[in-house]
Legacy VTK file of the C-alpha trace (Angstrom):
# vtk DataFile Version 3.0
C-alpha trace
ASCII
DATASET POLYDATA
POINTS 258 float
0.000 0.000 0.000
1.499 3.348 -1.035
2.120 5.923 1.667
0.024 9.092 1.488
-0.555 12.353 3.328
-3.540 12.447 5.701
-4.730 14.630 8.603
-6.589 12.375 11.022
-7.003 13.332 14.655
-6.528 16.482 16.710
-3.552 18.668 17.693
-2.620 16.322 20.542
-1.876 13.693 17.879
-2.571 13.685 14.149
-1.843 10.818 11.780
0.064 12.634 9.024
1.257 9.717 6.848
-0.569 6.441 6.335
0.338 3.298 4.403
2.043 -0.059 4.761
5.582 -0.926 3.742
8.718 -2.737 4.853
10.429 -0.953 7.734
13.803 -1.778 6.175
12.817 0.238 3.069
12.412 3.530 4.974
15.156 5.947 3.884
16.914 8.469 6.121
18.844 11.523 4.883
20.607 14.073 7.091
20.080 17.741 6.218
20.783 21.103 7.879
18.559 21.929 10.856
15.936 24.641 10.539
15.655 24.964 14.328
17.513 28.044 15.543
17.552 28.885 19.260
18.979 32.085 20.690
21.620 32.174 23.424
18.955 33.506 25.770
16.700 30.542 25.014
19.523 28.005 25.376
20.344 29.492 28.782
16.958 28.205 29.999
17.944 24.543 29.526
19.319 23.958 33.071
16.083 25.192 34.665
13.963 23.007 32.377
16.047 19.905 33.188
16.129 20.650 36.913
12.324 20.931 37.046
12.017 17.368 35.741
14.634 16.045 38.149
12.826 17.660 41.091
9.707 15.779 39.995
11.639 12.499 40.263
12.171 12.010 36.528
15.291 10.442 35.014
16.710 12.922 32.478
19.896 12.502 30.431
21.047 14.388 27.353
22.064 12.810 24.086
21.920 13.300 20.324
18.549 12.944 18.611
17.059 13.452 15.172
14.708 16.297 14.275
12.302 15.539 11.436
12.590 18.341 8.878
10.453 16.903 6.043
9.536 13.712 4.203
8.845 12.311 0.753
6.354 9.537 0.030
5.949 6.673 -2.404
6.239 2.920 -1.906
8.181 3.868 1.228
8.956 6.971 3.306
12.076 9.103 2.876
12.815 11.013 6.095
14.923 14.170 6.038
16.393 14.718 9.484
18.818 17.003 11.298
20.981 16.397 14.373
19.809 17.961 17.618
20.074 17.444 21.387
17.467 15.733 23.579
17.636 18.773 25.849
16.237 20.860 22.958
13.042 18.839 23.295
12.983 19.235 27.089
13.497 22.996 26.731
10.795 23.510 24.116
8.202 21.389 25.917
8.831 23.439 29.048
8.450 26.683 27.094
5.587 25.844 24.740
4.502 29.506 24.831
7.460 30.310 22.558
5.510 28.668 19.741
8.551 26.599 18.640
8.397 22.802 18.463
11.336 20.397 18.594
9.916 17.971 15.965
11.916 15.206 17.661
11.712 11.917 15.749
10.862 8.798 17.736
10.063 5.257 16.639
7.231 3.250 18.223
6.428 -0.374 17.456
3.032 -2.012 17.915
3.704 -5.650 18.742
1.144 -8.401 18.312
1.876 -11.135 20.854
-0.001 -14.305 21.817
-2.237 -12.360 24.232
-3.040 -9.324 22.070
-1.475 -5.999 21.119
1.310 -5.125 23.549
0.864 -1.911 25.553
3.003 -0.690 28.451
2.017 1.487 31.355
4.868 3.982 31.624
6.767 4.270 34.904
6.420 7.450 36.948
10.223 7.807 36.735
10.427 8.444 32.987
10.789 12.020 31.749
8.255 11.596 28.951
4.662 10.362 29.342
4.819 8.998 32.933
1.835 6.867 33.865
0.424 6.756 30.322
-0.313 3.721 28.128
2.236 3.598 25.289
3.485 1.309 22.552
6.417 -0.880 23.554
9.156 -0.805 22.402
9.613 2.880 21.643
12.371 5.452 21.754
13.941 8.488 20.141
15.841 7.835 16.940
19.497 8.803 17.341
22.001 9.891 14.682
23.497 7.181 12.475
20.628 4.813 13.293
18.041 3.540 10.850
14.489 3.121 12.268
15.044 -0.642 12.122
18.103 -0.230 14.377
16.029 1.801 16.834
13.266 -0.806 17.003
15.715 -3.671 17.499
17.692 -1.807 20.165
14.611 -0.709 22.101
13.040 -4.177 21.827
16.146 -5.685 23.400
16.470 -3.047 26.123
12.778 -2.828 27.046
11.532 -6.371 26.427
14.585 -8.628 26.106
13.615 -9.523 22.527
16.253 -10.600 20.035
16.014 -9.123 16.486
15.195 -12.615 15.164
12.057 -12.671 17.342
10.566 -9.589 15.635
8.580 -11.019 12.731
6.906 -9.255 9.763
8.334 -5.838 10.640
6.451 -3.133 8.777
6.001 0.644 8.821
2.452 2.053 9.168
3.180 5.787 8.870
3.850 8.960 10.833
2.028 10.560 13.756
2.682 14.107 14.974
1.861 15.347 18.458
1.587 19.042 17.655
1.246 20.100 21.283
4.453 18.343 22.400
6.307 18.605 19.087
7.199 14.913 18.693
6.886 12.809 15.530
6.390 9.064 15.898
7.278 6.672 13.095
4.809 3.881 13.870
5.817 0.296 13.090
4.208 -3.114 13.406
5.691 -6.499 14.333
4.612 -9.934 15.501
6.199 -12.141 18.166
5.433 -15.738 19.114
5.503 -15.404 22.916
3.051 -13.916 25.407
2.935 -11.500 28.341
4.106 -13.999 30.954
7.266 -14.747 28.962
8.004 -11.057 28.431
7.450 -10.169 32.092
9.929 -12.884 33.116
12.756 -11.556 30.936
15.529 -9.573 32.575
16.245 -6.381 30.588
17.933 -3.066 31.317
14.983 -0.895 30.328
12.248 -2.637 32.314
12.326 0.260 34.834
10.663 2.448 32.204
7.358 0.618 32.648
5.222 -0.388 35.608
3.052 -2.914 33.757
2.565 -4.745 30.458
-0.990 -4.959 29.102
-2.551 -6.728 26.112
-5.179 -4.891 24.063
-7.670 -7.148 22.240
-7.124 -8.194 18.616
-10.777 -8.422 17.482
-12.315 -5.423 15.671
-15.221 -4.583 17.980
-13.345 -5.398 21.179
-10.346 -3.290 20.152
-12.522 -0.296 19.267
-14.238 -0.499 22.674
-10.865 -0.868 24.426
-9.472 2.235 22.707
-12.507 4.282 23.750
-12.357 2.968 27.335
-8.674 3.874 27.762
-8.696 6.949 25.504
-7.547 9.339 28.228
-4.732 7.040 29.374
-3.310 6.237 25.944
-0.472 8.314 24.542
-0.659 9.851 21.083
1.395 6.993 19.631
-0.512 4.400 21.642
-3.952 5.359 20.407
-2.849 6.283 16.882
-0.827 3.094 16.452
-3.766 0.902 17.421
-6.068 2.866 15.094
-3.585 2.639 12.203
-3.401 -1.118 12.652
-7.191 -1.352 12.828
-7.531 0.596 9.583
-4.970 -1.702 7.961
-6.967 -4.768 8.966
-10.585 -3.599 8.687
-10.569 -0.423 6.550
-10.679 3.287 7.349
-14.393 3.258 8.231
-13.494 1.154 11.303
-11.706 4.156 12.847
-14.782 6.414 12.964
-14.934 8.173 16.339
-11.692 6.664 17.643
-9.437 9.662 16.958
-11.842 12.440 18.040
LINES 1 259
258 0 1 2 3 4 5 6 7 8 9 10 11 12 13 14 15 16 17 18 19 20 21 22 23 24 25 26 27 28 29 30 31 32 33 34 35 36 37 38 39 40 41 42 43 44 45 46 47 48 49 50 51 52 53 54 55 56 57 58 59 60 61 62 63 64 65 66 67 68 69 70 71 72 73 74 75 76 77 78 79 80 81 82 83 84 85 86 87 88 89 90 91 92 93 94 95 96 97 98 99 100 101 102 103 104 105 106 107 108 109 110 111 112 113 114 115 116 117 118 119 120 121 122 123 124 125 126 127 128 129 130 131 132 133 134 135 136 137 138 139 140 141 142 143 144 145 146 147 148 149 150 151 152 153 154 155 156 157 158 159 160 161 162 163 164 165 166 167 168 169 170 171 172 173 174 175 176 177 178 179 180 181 182 183 184 185 186 187 188 189 190 191 192 193 194 195 196 197 198 199 200 201 202 203 204 205 206 207 208 209 210 211 212 213 214 215 216 217 218 219 220 221 222 223 224 225 226 227 228 229 230 231 232 233 234 235 236 237 238 239 240 241 242 243 244 245 246 247 248 249 250 251 252 253 254 255 256 257
């Protein structure tokens, strides 16, 4: 299915690109950044970071990708620039500036034996504490391909080897306009269930407090999304809806993104 531009959802999370294609076929090109912050703005970073630490969040800096633009066809070509994770922290803290980080993250919806895998985020994480999110997920860092990000996060968060991620596909792009984060949403299948995953020892398990399985049947999944609408993150709800549209058509999604 060719990828195409859409605008589904509200400012808290709009599906901007929809389609189905191999994740390995996504292309990434580095370009110059269009984000320009003044010295006065950059000087506000320590205060923004400290506010999160005082709230008990774990915050560390590192290189990230900013999504500048994209081109569509049988796959998605992402044009990205190198930025710092602290740029995102700063701009979320100062949303009144009207500047968004456009940080690029990758989220993977996994279909396991028990249903679609959802994590309840730990209260320690800097982003989305306590919310229901896709797992694995993480910011895409320079020199990584989205496939690298998915495989790394799957190992760190779930203890899954790359060989266990079956039928890896890309479903499109979601943009949280209010927080300024793009999510490249992917889909994979694994052959184990929740009990197996919970028993695995992995370095990133602290990022979640619980693993949950959303139902795989059309009517049950639609009801589940509506029931947990306020708890689901942008990527969580959008990813489930994108998968539902892939399986049952776009009419299935009516009322689920409002």
